[in-house]
C-alpha atoms as one frame of an Amber mdcrd trajectory, in Angstrom:
protein
  74.293  16.768 -34.810  74.850  13.457 -36.494  72.548  12.977 -39.470  70.691
   9.705 -39.767  69.080   9.021 -43.093  66.431   6.352 -43.310  65.297   4.591
 -46.395  62.471   2.138 -46.917  64.705  -0.915 -47.266  66.504  -0.123 -44.039
  63.272   0.306 -42.092  61.784  -2.860 -43.589  64.960  -4.780 -42.706  64.889
  -3.407 -39.168  61.190  -4.233 -38.921  61.749  -7.780 -40.110  64.658  -8.320
 -37.748  62.663  -6.954 -34.876  59.632  -9.020 -35.784  61.685 -12.223 -35.782
  63.228 -11.408 -32.440  60.287  -9.231 -31.529  57.765 -11.912 -30.623  59.260
 -11.885 -27.182  59.883  -8.147 -27.156  56.315  -7.353 -28.187  54.946  -9.360
 -25.270  57.213  -7.468 -22.924  57.240  -4.172 -24.794  60.254  -2.105 -23.914
  59.468   1.550 -23.438  61.512   4.633 -22.819  59.659   5.013 -19.506  58.480
   8.289 -20.870  56.070  10.644 -19.304  53.812  11.398 -22.224  52.545  14.874
 -22.838  50.141  15.517 -25.708  48.801  18.744 -27.127  47.657  20.271 -30.408
  49.455  22.744 -32.641  47.546  24.130 -35.636  45.344  21.034 -35.863  48.253
  18.582 -35.513  48.403  16.219 -32.552  51.835  16.343 -30.917  53.116  13.885
 -28.337  56.399  14.275 -26.529  58.009  11.473 -24.579  60.942  11.967 -22.258
  63.849   9.646 -23.040  65.559   7.801 -20.244  69.089   8.567 -21.415  70.663
  11.932 -22.011  73.100  11.171 -24.829  72.321  12.056 -28.439  72.896   8.436
 -29.498  70.337   7.088 -27.034  67.762   9.629 -28.239  68.412   8.626 -31.860
  68.018   4.948 -30.913  64.734   5.752 -29.152  63.463   7.609 -32.234  64.529
   4.667 -34.446  62.741   2.240 -32.111  59.583   4.369 -32.180  59.596   4.372
 -35.993  60.289   0.618 -36.104  57.408  -0.075 -33.723  55.086   1.996 -35.938
  56.299   0.117 -39.046  55.723  -3.255 -37.363  52.275  -2.183 -36.239  51.357
  -1.105 -39.773  52.661  -4.354 -41.270  50.847  -6.500 -38.684  47.568  -4.770
 -39.495  48.192  -4.953 -43.254  48.044  -1.186 -43.720  50.001   0.580 -46.425
  52.636   3.095 -45.415  55.474   5.063 -46.911  58.480   6.612 -45.191  59.438
   9.978 -46.665  62.678  11.894 -46.877  63.941  13.599 -43.740  62.526  17.072
 -43.130  64.987  19.394 -41.432  63.921  22.109 -39.018  65.900  24.547 -36.886
  65.739  22.334 -33.788  65.443  18.784 -35.112  65.033  16.565 -38.136  61.759
  14.713 -38.632  61.172  11.437 -40.435  57.726  11.625 -42.069  55.409   8.656
 -42.592  52.341   8.598 -44.789  49.910   5.799 -44.066  46.650   4.561 -45.469
  44.203   3.217 -42.932  40.770   2.091 -44.090  41.111   4.078 -47.334  41.976
   7.271 -45.446  45.357   8.977 -45.427  47.114   9.961 -42.229  50.485  11.614
 -41.754  53.006  11.169 -38.959  56.472  12.559 -38.328  59.025  11.387 -35.783
  61.905  13.365 -34.341  63.966  13.981 -31.243  64.705  17.201 -29.442  66.981
  18.202 -26.586  65.964  20.747 -23.968  68.248  23.478 -22.650  68.736  21.381
 -19.502  70.043  18.486 -21.615  67.011  16.210 -21.419  66.012  14.376 -24.596
  62.502  13.913 -25.920  60.886  11.976 -28.739  58.407  14.062 -30.724  55.551
  12.368 -32.585  53.354  14.481 -34.843  50.062  13.180 -36.255  47.920  14.967
 -38.815  45.139  14.400 -41.302  46.908  16.801 -43.682  50.280  16.326 -45.338
  53.001  17.702 -43.062  55.149  20.458 -44.524  58.465  21.854 -43.369  56.655
  24.949 -42.065  54.261  22.743 -40.048  57.133  20.818 -38.503  59.120  24.008
 -37.874  56.144  25.332 -35.885  55.886  22.060 -33.958  59.620  22.028 -33.181
  59.531  25.623 -31.891  56.463  24.868 -29.744  58.033  21.710 -28.326  61.315
  23.513 -27.628  59.317  26.071 -25.600  57.450  23.273 -23.762  60.525  21.279
 -22.704  62.741  24.150 -21.501
């Protein structure tokens, strides 16, 4: 699996580039045409979205786009956020995001996972508690079972 490492400057640059060109894109928001499926795992809200493409590169682009959209949304609303270091699990790597909304902390993590049949999915985890590697390992195992 190709490792993609994000840093704050990269995500801000991507967000700024997308926001300049994104006025049009936001009005006609491009989606992965995903069929969303949401559930809870140990108090964490997990959403999986099926990617349109089957290649690893397309899934990584979809994950990057999902993170960029979240960054743009946070910046538009004036909320504070911080992108953390990649958290590796057995099945996927997650990019964590800590955000402050109305003086309350929330935690997200974004990753991609491939089913045994070769279909790709974006995984979005939301929690009121800081996400640990063990939390995300549990989520990844649960999602892997869900997307067989």
